Each structure stands twice: as C-alpha cells, then as structure tokens.
C-alpha positions as CSV (number, residue, x, y, z in Angstrom):
1,X,20.5,87.4,-165.5
2,X,22.4,88.6,-162.5
3,X,23.8,92.1,-161.9
4,X,26.8,92.7,-164.3
5,X,28.8,94.6,-161.8
6,X,28.6,91.8,-159.3
7,X,29.9,89.2,-161.8
8,X,32.3,91.3,-163.9
9,X,36.0,90.8,-163.0
10,X,38.3,93.8,-163.1
11,X,41.1,93.7,-165.7
12,X,44.6,93.2,-164.2
13,X,45.8,96.7,-165.0
14,X,42.8,98.2,-163.2
15,X,43.7,96.5,-159.9
16,X,45.4,98.7,-157.3
17,X,47.6,97.7,-154.4
18,X,47.7,98.9,-150.8
19,X,50.6,100.5,-148.9
20,X,51.9,98.6,-145.9
21,X,50.2,100.1,-142.8
22,X,52.8,98.8,-140.4
23,X,55.6,100.7,-142.2
24,X,53.4,103.8,-142.2
25,X,52.5,103.7,-138.5
26,X,56.1,102.9,-137.3
27,X,57.6,105.6,-139.4
28,X,55.0,108.1,-138.4
29,X,55.5,107.3,-134.7
30,X,59.3,107.7,-135.0
31,X,58.9,111.0,-136.9
32,X,56.4,112.3,-134.3
33,X,58.7,111.4,-131.5
34,X,61.6,113.1,-133.3
35,X,59.6,116.3,-133.6
36,X,58.8,116.3,-129.9
37,X,62.4,115.5,-128.8
38,X,64.0,118.0,-131.1
39,X,61.7,120.7,-129.7
40,X,62.9,119.7,-126.2
41,X,66.6,119.2,-126.9
42,X,67.4,122.1,-129.2
43,X,66.3,125.0,-127.0
44,X,69.6,125.4,-125.2
45,X,71.5,124.9,-128.5
46,X,69.4,127.7,-130.1
47,X,70.0,130.0,-127.1
48,X,73.8,129.4,-127.3
49,X,73.8,130.3,-131.0
50,X,71.6,133.3,-130.3
51,X,68.9,132.3,-132.8
52,X,65.2,131.8,-132.3
53,X,64.3,129.3,-129.6
54,X,62.4,127.1,-132.1
55,X,64.9,127.6,-135.0
56,X,66.0,123.9,-135.1
57,X,62.5,122.7,-134.6
58,X,61.0,124.8,-137.4
59,X,63.9,123.8,-139.6
60,X,63.4,120.1,-138.9
61,X,59.6,120.3,-139.6
62,X,60.3,122.1,-142.9
63,X,62.6,119.3,-144.0
64,X,60.3,116.7,-142.7
65,X,57.5,118.2,-144.8
66,X,59.7,118.3,-147.8
67,X,60.8,114.7,-147.2
68,X,57.1,113.7,-146.9
69,X,56.5,115.2,-150.4
70,X,59.6,113.4,-151.8
71,X,58.5,110.1,-150.2
72,X,55.0,110.4,-151.5
73,X,56.4,111.0,-155.0
74,X,58.6,107.9,-154.9
75,X,55.7,105.9,-153.4
76,X,53.8,106.6,-156.6
77,X,56.7,106.0,-159.0
78,X,56.9,102.6,-160.7
79,X,59.8,100.4,-159.6
80,X,60.5,99.3,-163.1
81,X,61.5,102.9,-164.0
82,X,63.9,102.9,-161.0
83,X,65.4,99.7,-162.2
84,X,65.6,101.0,-165.7
85,X,67.7,104.0,-164.7
86,X,69.7,102.2,-161.9
87,X,73.0,102.6,-163.8
88,X,72.4,106.3,-164.3
89,X,71.5,106.7,-160.6
90,X,74.8,105.0,-159.6
91,X,76.7,107.4,-161.9
92,X,74.8,110.2,-160.2
93,X,76.0,108.9,-156.8
94,X,79.6,109.1,-157.9
95,X,79.1,112.6,-159.3
96,X,77.7,113.7,-155.9
97,X,80.7,112.4,-154.0
98,X,83.0,114.1,-156.4
99,X,81.1,117.4,-156.4
100,X,82.0,118.1,-152.7
101,X,85.6,118.6,-153.8
102,X,84.7,121.3,-156.4
103,X,85.6,124.8,-155.0
104,X,82.5,126.9,-154.5
105,X,80.1,123.9,-154.7
106,X,81.6,121.8,-151.9
107,X,81.5,123.1,-148.3
108,X,83.6,122.2,-145.3
109,X,81.9,121.8,-141.9
110,X,83.9,120.9,-138.8
111,X,86.9,120.0,-140.9
112,X,85.1,117.6,-143.2
113,X,84.3,118.3,-146.8
114,X,81.0,116.4,-147.0
115,X,78.5,119.1,-147.9
116,X,77.2,120.6,-151.1
117,X,76.3,124.3,-151.1
118,X,72.8,124.7,-152.5
119,X,72.5,128.4,-151.7
120,X,69.6,128.4,-149.2
121,X,70.9,125.2,-147.4
122,X,73.6,122.6,-147.4
123,X,73.1,119.0,-148.5
124,X,75.2,116.0,-147.4
125,X,75.9,114.1,-150.6
126,X,76.4,110.7,-148.9
127,X,72.8,110.7,-147.7
128,X,71.5,110.5,-151.3
129,X,74.3,108.1,-152.2
130,X,73.0,105.5,-149.7
131,X,69.7,105.2,-151.5
132,X,71.2,105.4,-155.0
133,X,73.6,102.6,-154.1
134,X,70.8,100.4,-152.7
135,X,68.8,100.8,-155.9
136,X,71.8,99.9,-158.1
137,X,72.7,96.9,-156.0
138,X,69.1,95.6,-156.0
139,X,69.1,96.0,-159.8
140,X,72.5,94.1,-160.0
141,X,71.2,91.3,-157.9
142,X,68.0,91.1,-160.0
143,X,70.1,90.8,-163.2
144,X,73.1,88.7,-162.0
145,X,71.8,86.8,-159.0
146,X,72.9,83.4,-160.4
147,X,76.5,84.7,-161.0
148,X,76.5,86.2,-157.4
149,X,75.6,82.8,-156.0
150,X,78.0,80.7,-158.1
151,X,81.1,82.8,-159.0
152,X,83.4,85.1,-157.1
153,X,83.5,87.7,-159.8
154,X,79.8,88.1,-159.6
155,X,80.1,88.9,-155.9
156,X,83.2,91.1,-156.4
157,X,81.6,93.7,-158.7
158,X,79.3,95.3,-156.1
159,X,82.2,95.4,-153.7
160,X,84.4,97.1,-156.3
161,X,81.7,99.8,-156.7
162,X,81.3,100.4,-153.0
163,X,85.0,100.2,-152.6
164,X,85.5,103.1,-155.0
165,X,82.8,105.1,-153.1
166,X,84.6,104.3,-149.8
167,X,87.8,105.8,-151.1
168,X,86.0,109.0,-152.0
169,X,84.3,109.1,-148.6
170,X,87.6,108.6,-146.8
171,X,89.0,111.6,-148.7
172,X,86.3,113.8,-147.3
173,X,86.8,112.2,-144.6
174,X,83.7,110.3,-143.5
175,X,84.7,107.0,-142.0
176,X,81.3,106.3,-140.5
177,X,79.3,106.6,-143.7
178,X,82.0,104.5,-145.6
179,X,81.6,101.7,-143.1
180,X,77.8,101.9,-143.3
181,X,77.9,101.6,-147.1
182,X,80.2,98.6,-147.0
183,X,77.9,97.0,-144.4
184,X,74.7,97.6,-146.4
185,X,76.3,96.2,-149.6
186,X,77.7,93.2,-147.8
187,X,74.3,92.5,-146.2
188,X,72.4,92.7,-149.6
189,X,75.0,90.4,-151.2
190,X,74.7,88.0,-148.3
191,X,70.9,88.0,-148.6
192,X,71.4,87.4,-152.4
193,X,72.8,83.9,-151.5
194,X,76.5,84.5,-152.0
195,X,78.9,81.8,-150.8
196,X,80.7,82.7,-147.6
197,X,84.1,82.3,-149.1
198,X,83.2,84.9,-151.8
199,X,82.4,87.4,-149.0
200,X,85.5,86.6,-146.9
201,X,88.0,87.3,-149.6
202,X,86.9,91.0,-150.3
203,X,86.4,91.5,-146.5
204,X,90.0,90.4,-145.8
205,X,91.2,92.7,-148.6
206,X,89.2,95.6,-147.2
207,X,90.3,95.2,-143.6
208,X,93.8,96.6,-144.1
209,X,92.4,99.7,-145.8
210,X,89.8,100.2,-143.1
211,X,92.4,99.7,-140.4
212,X,94.7,102.2,-142.0
213,X,91.9,104.7,-142.3
214,X,91.0,104.2,-138.7
215,X,94.5,105.0,-137.4
216,X,95.6,107.5,-140.0
217,X,94.0,110.4,-138.2
218,X,94.7,111.2,-134.6
219,X,91.1,112.1,-133.9
220,X,89.9,108.7,-135.0
221,X,92.5,107.0,-132.8
222,X,91.2,109.0,-129.8
223,X,87.7,108.1,-130.6
224,X,88.6,104.4,-130.8
225,X,90.4,104.5,-127.5
226,X,88.2,106.9,-125.5
227,X,85.0,104.8,-125.8
228,X,86.8,101.9,-124.1
229,X,87.3,104.0,-121.0
230,X,85.7,107.5,-121.3
231,X,86.2,108.2,-117.6
232,X,90.0,108.1,-118.1
233,X,89.8,111.6,-119.7
234,X,86.2,112.8,-118.9
235,X,86.8,116.5,-119.8
236,X,88.5,116.0,-123.1
237,X,88.4,112.9,-125.4
238,X,85.8,111.2,-123.3
239,X,83.6,114.2,-122.7
240,X,80.8,113.4,-125.1
241,X,80.4,109.8,-124.0
242,X,80.6,110.6,-120.3
243,X,77.9,113.2,-120.6
244,X,75.7,110.8,-122.6
245,X,76.2,108.1,-120.0
246,X,75.3,110.6,-117.2
247,X,72.1,111.5,-119.1
248,X,71.1,107.9,-119.6
249,X,71.8,107.1,-115.9
250,X,69.7,110.1,-114.7
251,X,66.7,108.8,-116.7
252,X,66.3,105.6,-114.7
253,X,63.0,103.8,-115.4
254,X,60.6,106.5,-116.4
255,X,62.8,109.6,-116.9
256,X,62.9,113.0,-115.4
257,X,60.1,114.2,-117.5
258,X,59.7,115.8,-120.9
259,X,61.8,119.0,-121.1
260,X,63.5,118.2,-117.7
261,X,66.9,117.1,-119.1
262,X,69.9,118.8,-117.5
263,X,72.6,117.4,-119.7
264,X,71.2,119.1,-122.8
265,X,71.9,122.5,-121.2
266,X,75.4,122.9,-122.7
267,X,76.8,119.7,-121.2
268,X,75.9,117.2,-123.9
269,X,77.3,118.2,-127.3
270,X,75.1,117.7,-130.4
271,X,72.1,117.0,-128.1
272,X,69.6,117.4,-130.9
273,X,71.5,115.4,-133.5
274,X,74.0,112.6,-132.8
275,X,73.2,112.3,-129.0
276,X,69.4,112.8,-129.1
277,X,69.0,109.2,-127.9
278,X,70.7,110.2,-124.6
279,X,68.2,113.0,-124.1
280,X,65.4,110.6,-124.8
281,X,66.8,108.3,-122.2
282,X,67.1,111.1,-119.7
283,X,63.7,112.6,-120.2
284,X,61.7,109.4,-120.9
285,X,63.8,106.9,-119.1
286,X,64.1,103.2,-119.8
287,X,60.6,103.2,-121.1
288,X,61.6,105.7,-123.8
289,X,64.6,103.6,-124.7
290,X,62.3,100.5,-125.2
291,X,59.9,102.6,-127.2
292,X,62.5,103.8,-129.7
293,X,64.2,100.4,-130.0
294,X,60.8,98.7,-130.4
295,X,59.7,101.0,-133.2
296,X,62.9,100.4,-135.1
297,X,62.6,96.7,-134.6
298,X,59.0,96.8,-136.0
299,X,60.0,99.1,-139.0
300,X,63.2,97.1,-139.9
301,X,61.5,93.7,-139.3
302,X,58.6,94.7,-141.6
303,X,61.0,95.9,-144.3
304,X,62.8,92.5,-144.2
305,X,59.4,90.7,-144.4
306,X,58.4,92.7,-147.4
307,X,61.8,92.0,-149.0
308,X,61.4,88.2,-148.4
309,X,57.9,88.3,-149.9
310,X,59.2,90.1,-152.9
311,X,62.0,87.5,-153.5
312,X,59.5,84.6,-153.0
313,X,57.2,86.1,-155.6
314,X,59.9,86.5,-158.1
315,X,60.1,90.3,-157.8
316,X,63.8,90.3,-157.1
317,X,64.5,93.9,-157.6
318,X,61.6,95.0,-155.4
319,X,62.6,92.5,-152.7
320,X,66.2,93.6,-152.6
321,X,65.2,97.3,-152.5
322,X,63.2,96.5,-149.4
323,X,66.2,94.5,-147.9
324,X,68.5,97.5,-148.6
325,X,66.2,100.0,-147.0
326,X,65.8,97.8,-144.0
327,X,69.5,97.2,-143.6
328,X,70.2,101.0,-143.9
329,X,67.7,102.0,-141.3
330,X,68.6,99.1,-139.0
331,X,72.4,99.5,-139.2
332,X,72.3,103.2,-138.8
333,X,70.0,103.1,-135.8
334,X,72.1,100.4,-134.3
335,X,75.3,102.4,-134.6
336,X,73.6,105.6,-133.4
337,X,72.2,103.9,-130.3
338,X,75.4,102.0,-129.7
339,X,77.4,105.2,-129.7
340,X,75.1,106.8,-127.2
341,X,75.3,103.7,-124.9
342,X,79.1,103.6,-125.1
343,X,79.1,100.3,-127.0
344,X,80.7,101.8,-130.2
345,X,83.1,104.6,-131.0
346,X,81.6,108.0,-132.0
347,X,80.7,107.8,-135.7
348,X,78.7,111.0,-136.4
349,X,75.6,109.1,-137.6
350,X,72.2,110.4,-136.8
351,X,69.2,108.4,-135.5
352,X,66.9,108.0,-138.6
353,X,63.7,110.1,-138.4
354,X,64.4,111.2,-134.9
355,X,67.6,113.3,-135.0
356,X,67.6,116.8,-136.4
357,X,69.0,117.1,-139.9
358,X,68.1,118.3,-143.3
359,X,69.6,115.9,-145.9
360,X,69.3,112.9,-143.5
361,X,65.6,113.5,-143.0
362,X,64.9,114.1,-146.7
363,X,66.6,110.9,-147.9
364,X,65.2,108.7,-145.1
365,X,61.7,109.8,-146.1
366,X,62.7,109.0,-149.7
367,X,63.9,105.5,-148.8
368,X,60.6,104.9,-146.9
369,X,58.8,106.0,-150.1
370,X,60.6,103.3,-152.1
371,X,59.8,100.8,-149.4
372,X,56.1,101.7,-149.5
373,X,56.2,101.4,-153.3
374,X,57.6,97.9,-152.9
375,X,54.8,97.0,-150.6
376,X,52.2,98.5,-152.9
377,X,53.4,96.7,-156.0
378,X,53.7,93.3,-154.2
379,X,50.2,93.6,-153.0
380,X,49.0,94.6,-156.4
381,X,50.8,91.6,-157.9
382,X,49.1,89.3,-155.5
383,X,45.7,90.6,-156.4
384,X,46.5,90.3,-160.1
385,X,47.6,86.7,-159.6
386,X,44.4,86.0,-157.7
387,X,42.3,87.4,-160.6
388,X,44.3,85.4,-163.2
389,X,43.6,82.2,-161.2
390,X,39.9,83.0,-161.0
391,X,39.9,83.4,-157.2
392,X,37.2,85.6,-155.8
393,X,38.1,89.3,-155.4
394,X,37.2,90.7,-152.0
395,X,34.6,93.4,-152.5
396,X,34.9,96.8,-150.9
397,X,32.2,97.9,-148.5
398,X,30.8,100.4,-150.9
399,X,30.5,97.7,-153.5
400,X,28.6,95.5,-151.2
401,X,26.0,98.2,-150.4
402,X,25.4,98.9,-154.1
403,X,24.9,95.2,-155.2
404,X,21.2,94.4,-155.4
405,X,20.8,90.9,-154.1
406,X,18.0,88.7,-155.5
407,X,15.4,87.6,-152.9
408,X,16.4,84.3,-151.2
409,X,14.5,81.1,-151.8
410,X,12.0,80.1,-149.3
411,X,14.0,77.3,-147.8
412,X,17.5,78.7,-148.5
413,X,19.3,79.7,-145.3
414,X,20.8,83.1,-145.4
415,X,24.2,83.2,-143.7
416,X,27.2,85.5,-143.3
417,X,30.3,84.5,-145.1
418,X,33.9,84.9,-144.0
419,X,34.2,88.4,-145.5
420,X,30.7,89.4,-144.1
421,X,29.2,89.1,-147.6
422,X,25.7,87.9,-148.1
423,X,25.3,85.0,-150.5
424,X,22.3,82.9,-151.8
425,X,22.5,79.2,-151.6
426,X,21.1,77.9,-155.0
427,X,18.4,75.2,-154.9
428,X,18.3,72.2,-157.0
429,X,16.9,72.9,-160.4
430,X,17.4,76.7,-160.1
431,X,19.4,78.8,-162.6
432,X,21.8,81.3,-161.0
C-alpha cells in the first residue's frame, strides 16, 4: 500500500488560489514610484504653506498604508458577498453623493462641494462611488446579461443609474468625475455584449446634457479653449499647461535628475497631485514617461485578461469586476497623462497610485484588492475543476520532500517529469 498522503486528493473546499503576481508587482512599482516623486515634488509646496518639508510625503505614506490594509481586507473577502450586497452598495454610493450637500458634513474646497468632513481628514465621496458603481454594474451584468445583449431597456438601466449620479456630480460641480463614471459604465456595458444601437441612443441623449454642463460655467469654457492654444494666454488661463509643457520639454531623454526639477518650485501648480506626471517627465525624462505608461499598460492589460478569463469560466460577476477596475485605472491614467501633455482639457483627475491624495489612494488600493480577489477566486476555481476532473494536482516543494518514494525496480529508468517530480515506472506484473 502506497503512502496515503501521496495518493489522497484534497477536497474542493480545501483548495486555495493564488493572487496574480503581475498585478501585485505592477501596483507595487507604481506606488513606490509615487512615494519617491511625491517626496521630490512636494518640498516646495510644503515650504510655501509653511509646514514640515515632508508633510505631504508622510501624509501620502499614511494613506498608502491605510489603503494597503483596506486592499488586503477586500482581497480576503468573498466575491459572492460583494455581489449579495451590491444593491446596498449602490444605495450607499448615492447617499455619499448626497451627503456632501449636508451642512457641517460636506466641505467646500476650491469652490467645489465634493468633500466629506470626517474630523481628522476629508474624504472625496466620488472616489468611493467609483468602486461601488463598478460592483453594482458587474452584479447587474451577471444577472441580466441576456437582456443587456438583446433589449434596449436592459442596456438603459445602468445608464439611468449613472445618469442620476452624473446629475449629483454636476451639482458639486465635478465634471471630470462625472465623465469618468459615464465612460466606465459605457465600457462595462460594451464588454457585456450590448448592441451598438443600444449604446448610441443613450449617448446621443446624454451629449446635450454634457455639452450644457461644459459651457454652463465660464471656468470650464476657459479650460476647453486654453488647452487648444495655451501660449495665447500663458500667464492666466494657459498658465498650468504651459508650465507643464516646459517641464516635459526640459526633461528631454533622461531628465535633469531626481530632485532637479525647476518647474516644481512655485511655477507648476499642483505639482504633487494633478501635474506630477510633468515633474516625472522633467526629472526622469522620456525614459520616466515610458516607465509610467508601461506600468499602467501592464496593470490595465492584466486586469482585462483576468476579466476575460472570468467571463470565459462563467464567473461573470468576477470577470466584470476586473473589467471595471481595469477601465477605471486605465481611463483615469489616460486622462491624467493627456492633461499633462496638453492633449485634453484640465480635469482635476489624479494619476492613480502616483499622485498625492488621501481618498484617491485609499479607494485605488481597495479596487486593486477586489481585482486581486478576482484573480484568487478564478485560480481557485481552476484548481477545483482540475480536481473534479481527476487531473493531477501539482505538489508543492515541501510535499515532494516529505513523500517517501518506494525503491525503483532494477530495470526501471528513473527520470524527471515536467514538474520535476520523481516517479516510478511500473513493471509488468507489479502492483502499484
């Protein structure tokens, strides 16, 4: 009789999955780069505000640590529970958007009422709403995917939800986040297999509202026109963009060196938040630009791969959660980089994991925790299916060392298998 541990298969519920290493490494690299660049870009800002030189760096590290804890918690939280409470999470998102208008609870910053006063710090409600909306939309697509693919009403319901959120965001006002939520929802519905005509109808209905919102405020009109030719008024409406372009131009191929940026010294506004990409370009050059873009391509591409694998495995909710997180990070990074390069009007969106920010860092880490949980459960499901089909389970190294192998037969060749496991070739007439 052979060793029982060697032959005994694990029960399905005992099998564990693995978190995706590519997501972990790409996110860690972006977060590490962000810590370094915030330390470099925020010194002059801290000096101007007469606070400690490392005030913004310490603040960012604290929020990054808190975000790491939140992400780890969500990475260990079962997706079926998130799907179960998706409707309550959507309601929570609406309550957060409404709470900013409550006197004493809501707080106005730079003329926009987007923040919640939590006592020791402020929290931008829309950052949490992004993740809550993604979870609800993924749940909706898991439940009504057939209706989304065949009927217009099935596709219109998510647009109606995000449309109501858009109205609340425009009241704050926060045009950039409203456009981002619309784009994320449209992308998830598109990946859900909606017919193009069912997307065009709500898009055409929303265009007049977005156009009105874009021109209803004079500062938005100036933003839309100034990015077309920032040099026409380089000391007023085009000041931010011209300084960003100067910083990018100074960086050339390899940059002026870490800490050597001149534009961050009171020339470039929001150097540690919205325009940190320009500081990266100045100090690290074109090589730094390629590094940042490459890391986001890897992270977003991996998220989409995980989402596709989830849909193909029949784990629709998990797959669309990954799609939503990938769309969020990819679109926000695209807009932030585009603004710094003068390709898009100023939107006030930060570069995920890189820019300084409390609520943004927290919720980006939370979104990555959900993405890692998706990768974990998909890997676990694959292992469970392999067990159910009777396929051999790859042994861990410690298991291989503890398995006592019987002595080989005299004429039995001992050879290394694909997984570097020793096996004995049975001889005719022997009982294994």
